[in-house]
N, C-alpha and C positions, 0 to 999 in steps of 0.2 A: 975483454969481451963486453961487446955492448950491452947494456940491461936497460930494457922498456922499463921494467920497474923502478930502477933507479932513476930514470928519466920523469917516471910520473912524480915521484918523490920530490923532485926538485924543482918541478914545475907546476906548482900547487893550484895556480888562476886560469890554468888553459880550459876554456870552455869545453863543455862535452854534450853530446845530444843524448841526454838521458830523458828527456820528454817524448824525443822523436821514437825512442825504443820501450816507450810504456810504462815507464818508471815516473812515481810523482816526485814533488821536491823532497819531502820528507824522507822518502826512502832513500834518493841519491845520498842526502847526507848522511843518512846512517851507513852506508856503504862507505863513506869517507872515514867515519867512526870506527869502523870494523877494522879499517885497512890501516888508520893512522895517515892516509895520506889521499890524493884522489886517485880513483883504480884506474889501470891503462886502459885502452880502447878494448882489449880482449876480456878483461875483467867485467867492464863497463857491459859488454855483449851477455857476458855467462850470467850476471846478476840479474839482467833485464829479462831473461826469458826463464832462469830458474825462480824467480819473484813474480812472475805472472800469475794471474788469478789460475790458470788452467795449470800450471805447476806447483806452485806453492799452497793453495787452498788458503790463503790467507784470511778471505771472509768467512771461511767454512770450518776450518780445522777446529776450533774452540767449540765449535757445537757438536761436530762429527765424535769428539771425545764422549759423549754420551753412549755411544756405540760399545764403549770399552767395559761399560758395567753390563753387558748381558754375559750370560753362560758361555764358556767355550766349550761345552758339551752340546751333541745334537743327538737326536732321538736314537742315531746309529754308533756314536762314536765322537770322539774328540775331535776338534779343528787341530791341524797341524800346520797349518800358518794361516794369517789373518790379516786384519787391517793394518797396512804400515808395509806389507809385502808386495809383490808383483801381482799376486792374486792370491784368493783363500784358497784351502786345500782342506778337503773334508774326508775323514775316514768313513769308509761306505761297507767295511768287511771284506773277509777272504784276503787281507794283505793288501787290497786296493784301495787307492784315494783318487779323488776327483778334484780339479781345481777348474775354478769357474770365474768368470767376471764379467761386466758390461763396462763399456767406456763410450764416449759420445764423440762423433765427428760431426758437430752440426755445423758451425759457420762454413769450415771448408767445403762443406757439400752445398752451400746456397752459392758460394764462389764459384765451385767448379764440381758439378753434382757428381760426375762419374769418378774422377780422382779422388774427390773427398771422401766419397762413401767406399771406394775400393781400398783407400788406404786405412780406413777405419778399421774395416776388417783385418788388413794385413798387422795394424798395429796391436790389436786385441790378442792374434794368435800368437805373437812374438811374447806376450806376457804371459801367456799359458804355458808355452814353449820354455821360457828362462825359469819356470818352476821344478824344470826336469819331467814334464809331462809330454805325452804326445796328444798333440790336438786332433780331436775327433769328431767334433761338431761346432757350427755356428748358427746363430740365430739372430734375427734383426728386428727393432722396434722402430717404425718410422713415422712421422707426423709431416704433414704438408698442409698448405694453405687451402682454400675451397678448391675442389675438383674441378670447378669450372672457371677458375682463375687463369688469365693466359700464362703466369711464370709457372704454375703447377706444370702446364704441358712442357717446360723445359727440365725443372727440377725432379719431377716423379720418375720420368723415363731414365733419365741420368743416373741417379741414385739406385734406382732397380737394376739397371744394368751392372752399374759398378759393384755394387754387392754381389752380384751372380756372377760377373766375370772373374772377381777374385778368388770367391769361393770356389767356384768349379774348377778353375785352374788350379787349385790347391788339392782338390780332390776331398773336399769336407762336405759333408752333407749339411744342408741349411735345413734345419728341421722344424723351426718354429718362429713366430714374431707376433708384429701387429702392423697395419698400415692404418691410419686415421687422418681425417681432414678437419681443419678447423679453420677460420680467419685469422686467428690469433698467430698460426705457423706461416702466414703469406710473410715471405722475406726472412722467416727462421725456421728451416725446415730442423725437424730434429731426426738423427742418425744415430742410433743407439746399437752399438753391436756388442755381442755376446760370443764368446767362445768358451768350449768345454773340453779338457784334456784329462787324461787318465794316467796314472802312474803307481808303482809299487813304492810302498811306505819307504822303503830303504834308497830311492831315487829322488827324493825330495832336493832341492837346492834352492840356496838363497844367494842373494845379491850382496855381497860382503866381501871387500878386498882384504885378505889377512895375509901375514905370513913375509914380512921383509924380504925382498929380492926375487918374489914371485913375479912372473911377468906378465905385462898387460896386453891382450891380443886382439885386435879388433879385425873382425872378418865377415864378410860378405858383399854386397854391393858398394861399388865405390862410393866417394861422398862427391855429390854434385850440388849445384845452385837451387835447387829446388827446394821448395818449403823451408825457406830462411824465414824464420820467424812465424812458421804457418801454425800448428796446432797452439803454440806457447802464446804468441803475441794475437793472432788473429781470434783465438777463442777466449781472449780475456778485453775485448770490446764490444760496445753496443755498435752494431750496424748503423750507418745513415744509408741514403736512399741508393748511395753509388758503391756498395759492399760488392757487387758482383763483379766490381771491376779489381779486385785485389787478387788477379789471378797467379802473379809470381809466388805468394804465399802459400801455395797448395802443392801438397806432395804429389810425387808420380811413382805409381808404383809397379812393379814388376813381379806378379804372382808366381811365374816360373824360377825367377831367382829365389823368391822366398820358399817354395817347395824343394829347392835343392839346400836352403838354408836349414830349413826343419830335418830333413834326413842327415845332412852332415852333423848338426847338433847333438842330434839322438845319437849317433854313433860316437861323438866324442864322451857324451856321458858314459855310454856303455864300456869306454875303453879306460875311463876312469881319469882321463887328464884335465878333468876341469875341476878347480876347486871353488870357483864363483862364475856367475854370468849375471848379464844384464843386457836388456835389448834397446836399441836405439828408438825412443819415441819422440813424443813431444822434446824439445831442446836439444835432441841430438847429443853430441859429443860432451856438451856442457852438462847435460843431465847424467849419461852414463859414467863419465868420470868422478864427478862431484858425489853421485848418489852412492856409488862404490866403495870411494874412499870414506865417506861419513859413517857407513855403517861399519867399517871395517875398523881394524885396530892399529890402523898407523894412518901413512900419509901415501902419497903418490906422484911419481914423476911422470911426466909424458913428452915425448918430443912428436910436435905434430907434424916436421917436414916426412915422417914416417906414415902419415895417414894416406892412404891411396884414393888419390882425385880421378874424376872423370872431366874435372873443369880446372886446368891449372892457373888459371886468371884469379879464383878465390883468393880473398884475404883472410887473414889469421881470423878475423873477427866472424867472418863468413863462413868457414870450416868449423867453429864452434857453434854457431847457431843452425847451421844446415839440419833439415829435418830429413833428408833424403833416407829412403826405405830400405828395408831388408839388410838392415846391419845390427850386429851383436857383438858385445865386447866378453870376452873371458879373461879368469885369473887363471893361470896356469903356472905348475912349477917348472924351474928351468928345465929339470931333467925330461920334462913331458912335451916340451917344445916340438921336438921333432917329430915325435908321432901324432901331435895336435898337427902339425903342417901336413902329414902325410894323409890325414883323414879329409883335410880341407882340399887337397889336391885330389883325392880321389872322386870328390863331389864336385870339382871344379868351382871351388869357392874360393875366392881370393883372402889371404890371411897376411897379417903383417905384426910384428911385435913393434908397440909404438911407446912403450914404458914399463915401469916397474912400480911394485909396491915399496914404499920406504917405512923406514922404523920412525919417521917424524909424525907432526900432526899438521903437514902443509899440502895442499896441491898445488905442485907446480908444474907449468907448461912451459916449453921452449919452441921458437921458431925462429929459423934462420940464425940459430946460435945465441938467440937473446930470450931471455925470461920476460915473457909477456903476461904470465899468470903466476901470482904466489898469494895465495889465500887460504884460509881454514875452510875445508870442505864442508862442515856443518854449517857454517854461514851461509852457503851458497844451497844447499841441499835441504836442509832440516829447519835452523834457524833462522827461518826468513820471518817477513812481516807478518804479524798476527792482528787482525783488527775486530774488535767489538764493534760490529756497524750497528747503528739505532735500527731499532725496530717499532713499528708502530701500527696497531691492528689498524685495518680498513674502517675509515670513517663512515663508511657506506655497509658497515658489516649488518648492522640493525636493519636497514632497509633491504639487503640482500636476502636474509632469512625471512622478513615477513613478504617477501614477494613470491609467494608458494603458487603450486599449479591449482590450488583449490579453485580460484575463479575461472581457469580455461574451461571451454567447451570439451566434454568428453563425448565418446561415441553415443549416439541414442538407441541404436538396435543394431542386430545382426551384420546389415549390409554395411553400415558404417564401421563396426568392428573389422569385418574383411578389408574394407579398403584402408583402413588404417594399417592392418597387417602389411598391406601392399606396399604402401607409402613407407614404410619403416624398414621393410625387407629392401627395397629398391632404394634406400638413401646410400651414400658413399660408405658411411662408416658401418653399415650392416650389410652391404652389399657384397657380392664374391669378390674374393682377393687372387684368384686362381689367374688373372692377368699376371699379378706380380709373381706368385710363389711358382708358376709354371718356367719362369726362367731360373730357379734354383734347382740344382741338384739335390734332391731330397735322400737318394738312396745309395749314392757312392759310399764305397768300404764294406757294404753289405751287412752292417748291425743297426740300419735303421728299423725301429718297429713301429712308431708311430711319426707322423710328421704333418704339415699342413693339410687338411682344415681339423685336424684334432686339437682337442683343447690342450695338449703338452707335446712337445716332442719328447721320444723316447729311443734310448741307445742300447744295445746290450753290451755288456762290458767283458762278460767273461761267457765264452761259446760252451764251456763243458757244464757250468751250473745254470746258465741263465740270468745271474747277476745283474742287474741293469738301473739305468737311472732316467728320469723324466724331469723335464726342462719346460717351465712357463713363464713368458714375461707379459706383464700387465702394467698399465697405468691409466687412472680415470683423472683426465684433468679437469673435467666439469666437475666432478665431486668435490676435487681437491680446492678449486675455486670457490666453491660454497664454503666449504670448510677445511682448511689445509690440515689440521689435526685428524680428523676423521676421515677425510677424503685419501690421505696415505693409508691410512688403516684399510679403508677400503680396497685400494689398489693392493697392498698386501695379502689380504683377503682371498681377493680374485685370484691372484697368481697362486697361492696356497689350495685353493679348491680347485684350479684347473690341472693341479698336478694331482691331487687327492683321487679325482673322478677315474683317472686312468688303472688305478690299485696303487700306485706308489704312495711311499710314506713322505710326507714334506719334512726336510730334515735342516736347511739352512737358505739363508738367502743372499744375493747381491742387489746393489741398488744401483741405480743411474739418476741422479738427481737434477731436472733440468727446470730452472727458473729464469727470471729477469734479470735486471741489473740490481746487485747486492747494496749499491748506493742509494737505492729507493728503499727507505724505509719499511713502507708496505710491503714489498717484495721480499725483504729479509724476515719480515715477522712470519710470512707465510712458511719460509724458507724452515726457520726454525721451530716453527709449530709442526710442520710434517716430519721434522726428524724426532721430536718430542712424541708424535703418534706413532710413528716406527718403532722407537726404543719400547714403547710400552706393548705395543702390539708385538712384537717379538719376544719380549717377556712372556706374555700370555700364550703364545703359540708354541715356545720353546724353539724358535727358529732363528739362531743366532745371524749377524750380519757379518760375513766373511771379507767384505770389502765393498769397493765400488767406485763410484766416480761424481763428481759435481760439475755440472756445466752452468755457468753464470752468463749474463748480459744475453740472453737470448730475447732481443727485442729490437726491434727497429725505430728510431727516435723513441717517443714516448709509450710504444704501444708494445708490452711485454707479452710474451706466450701464456697461455694458461698454465698453472704452475703443474710441471708435470714429473712425479716421482716414480720413475720406472721400477719395478719388483721384478727381479729374476728369482724363481724358486726352484731350487733343487729338490728332487724327490728320489728315493732309494726303493727298487724292486727287487723281490728275491729271485722271482723266476718271469722273465719278460714274456713268457708263453701265457700268461695267466692275466694277461693286461685286459683292459675294457675300450672299447672304442665309442665313438660318438653316435653312429647312425643305426637308425631302426633296421632290423634284417628279416625279422619271420613274421609273419601275418599269424596273428593268434596271441603273440606275446601281450602280456598285460604291461600297461606304462603307469607307473608310479611318480608320484611328484613327493619329492623328500623336501624338509623344512617347513616353515612358517612363513605365511604370506600377510602381509600388512598393505593398507593404502599408503606406499612409498613411492611416489612418483616425481619429486622434486628432483632436476638435474637429469631426468632419465631419458632416454633413448625417445621415446614419445614425446617428451615435451619438446626435446630439442628438434625433432624431424618434422614434427606437424606443426608445432606454434612458435619454434625458433625463440624458446623461452629457456632463460637460465635463472633460477632463482629458486629461495627456500631452503629447506635443510635435508642434506643427504640422507639416506639409508640409516639406521641405526646399526651399529656393528655388533657383533655376538660371538666372540672368540670361542667360548665354551660350545655353542652350536655348530661351528666350523670344525672344530675337534670332533665331535661326535658324528659329525658325516663323514670326514676323514676316515675315523675308524671302522664306520660300517662301510666304506668303498674298500677299503684294504681287505677287509676278510671276504666280502662279497666276490672280488676278484681273485682272491685265492680258491676261494670254493667253486668259482665259476656259476655264480648265483644270477647274474646278470648279463644280457646279450649285449647290452649298450648303457652308456652314462652320458650325461652332458651336464656342465654347470649351467647354472641360470644367473644371468648378470644382466647386461645390456641388452634392453627390449624384452627382458622377463621370459615368463613361459610362452608367449606367442613365437617369439624367436627362437628360442630353446626348440619347441615343437617343428617350427619350419626347419630349422638346420639339421635336426635329428631325421626328418622326413626326406628331405631333398639327397642327403649323403648316399642313399641307395634306392632311390625312388621307392620307396614305400609310404602310404598313406598311413593315417591316424584319426582315430575317434575318440573326443573327450568330452567328458560331462562335468562341468563345474558347478561349484555351488557358491551362492553369493553373487557378489557384483561381478559380471563375467569380465568387465573391462580391466578391474582391479586386478584379478585373479590372472588376467593375459598380460599386463604390460607393467606390473609393479616389480621394482627392481629390489626388493627384498634380499638380504644374504642369506648365506647358510644355506642353499637350495639347490638342487638337481633334480633331473627326471632320470627314471631309467628303465628299461624294459627287460620283463622277466618272464621267462617260459612258466607257463602256469604251475607245474608241477614242482617249481622253485618257489612259488610266492610264500608258501607258509613257512619256509625256513628263513626267509628273507624277512617276512613281517616279525619274526620272532628275533632276528637279529638288530631290527632297528629298535624294538621293545628293550633288549637289554642294554643299548646305549641311550636311551632315552631320545630317541630322534624321532619326531614328527615326522609320520610317513602314511600315505595311502593312495590305493588305486584311484586315478584317474580317468582311465580308458585302456585303450587296445590298438596295437598295430594291425593294420588292413593293407590289403592288395588293391585297394579301389583307386588308388591315385589322387588322392584328394586329403586335405585338412577339413577336418569335421567336427565343430564345436557344437554340439546337441542342442537344438533349441536357438541358435544365434546363426551359424553360418556354415557352408561348405565352399570350399577353396581349390580348385584344381592346382596339382602340384606344377603343370605346364605354364599355367599363368603366373604361378609363384616363381616358377625358376626364371621366367623371362624376365621378370620385374628385378630378380635378386642377380643376375648376371650382367645388367645393361651398364650399371653407373660407371666403370671407369673404362671399359672399351668405347663406349659413346662417347665421354669427354673426350678422351684422347683422337678418337677420330674427328671429332667436330674442330679439336685443336690444329 
């Protein structure tokens, strides 16, 4: 029998395209050392995709280990799975567990916005499915270049359509997320997708190929030529100006196939015929085989001729690298294969046995009777390169911190305050996002309790008891640019607070860390400082990190994105009927502000919108105050003390009041002490506004005092249809709404 591996051993001097596949020269030499020979073409393809930045985390893994020092206990129970698994799994009580994770699909979404975003959703859904859970909801956090930039008119509609089409076709509600704009994201949009799933504790699955003789089954869509080197290599390099021309590297999704795959997989779990499972994501067959084998107790043998193809011209290297979507791999006991195939046939899902688990320590793959891969699987999937990239604090850091907002002109009177509020509310980042969210089905499946534009999404988990979860995603690139340690903590605090104001108790986080090139020492410094900030912040808040994603090389040429550490916070609520919503509802309700306000305007929405200014020092973090606020809101929701609650973050009290008033067209009258401008536009942390029926104000005041939370009445809800700041200005809701709703539709119509 001809043996490609033997030929590689006998022809050590054959030139190989390692550089074209994204490998560095020293990485290629290391592969030769591992194998004791040059790699075959298939082995080279496998190592190249699995050792890419996107798959191997080679520039980040040594720093991500810091998260391992955090507690594995949450305020509600233990972590059942965490970092290193397909997704984190959290015990939420009553025998239920929730698995959730966020991932990036940034570069593919610039190249081909619709398919790049759609397959980002599909990929994260399969990660959740692979843990044994039913996916029950998705979220998306999006960043684009300036709203009026020509390319935004191409990327924004395509990404939104891709997210909506895929999620809607799957029948998964999209319950939250973000849309923001900044010049740094031009050419490098961020498409971060989150999925959440539910399972019983006993249904938890892991990706480990164990048991010699067990069969390796590949099922789902057929393998094609789309996505070869897509997420793995495309997301591991910096774009040049021609990046949008890389269309063949973007995967093509089929949500209807994925829906069948979900239902088929869940029935396979229920039938007890799966011992381990792995989705096909970045790096395709290379990833699924090597990761399953590396995590197991033996090796694996695969016959690639059994892989079902939709393009029979593919070379074996291309089959290994293909990132065709809607595919899964299962480890099945030989006696269960027939039943496995019956379930797949029921759902019209193709399946084929392509190999088996062996008692050795090698991953061996054959093609046309030849051994084309013979490698130690750990060297492919786990023991790849680890880089301690140079880090260098920004030389201009001192100048950045000194460039505060203190010298910027501030509104001098009430008319200027009103004009400032209109300007901020009418800006792309604070403006209405319903053009985006209206394209998403938020209520399919019937368990959506809260969705956009609420502070968090909320889902009912158990119909009888009312047990539910809340989820929020947040990232503040402006604050993180000013101070990466503090900025990452501020993103964490905002996500934590958004969950808390709904009445849920924050219990755990996932992250999606988006940065520029790790080969830039200043970018690497920013990344590491952000991780340190998150580790310290999560330790203070008691919210372990369950897993996440790192996306590097988000830059075009020398222009890196704002460092964007996206934080997804999971909260648990015992009874979803006791939740709290954002909008003012009842004229006569008292309006209270919770938390303390300081003159903290550096990096604020006001500074960015009115003055195009970014400099100074971000707001001071106060974890203790955040926890006190969360504790008060949980009790207030449970006892029905508040009729609305809204966190204060970007745009401060002014934006919080405006959004609460616009939600249900209720007016509000407030009285502010001290500097009205600071009171309205400061972005101090650990703050919220609530509306309270007068008969509940006494109990609420006592509750705040019990927890040491600064709180006070600042006004009341009215039915007059305006926002009034006594002694300063009155602004009609119609005028405010017109400014707020205009940015995205106007920009796209003009485009």
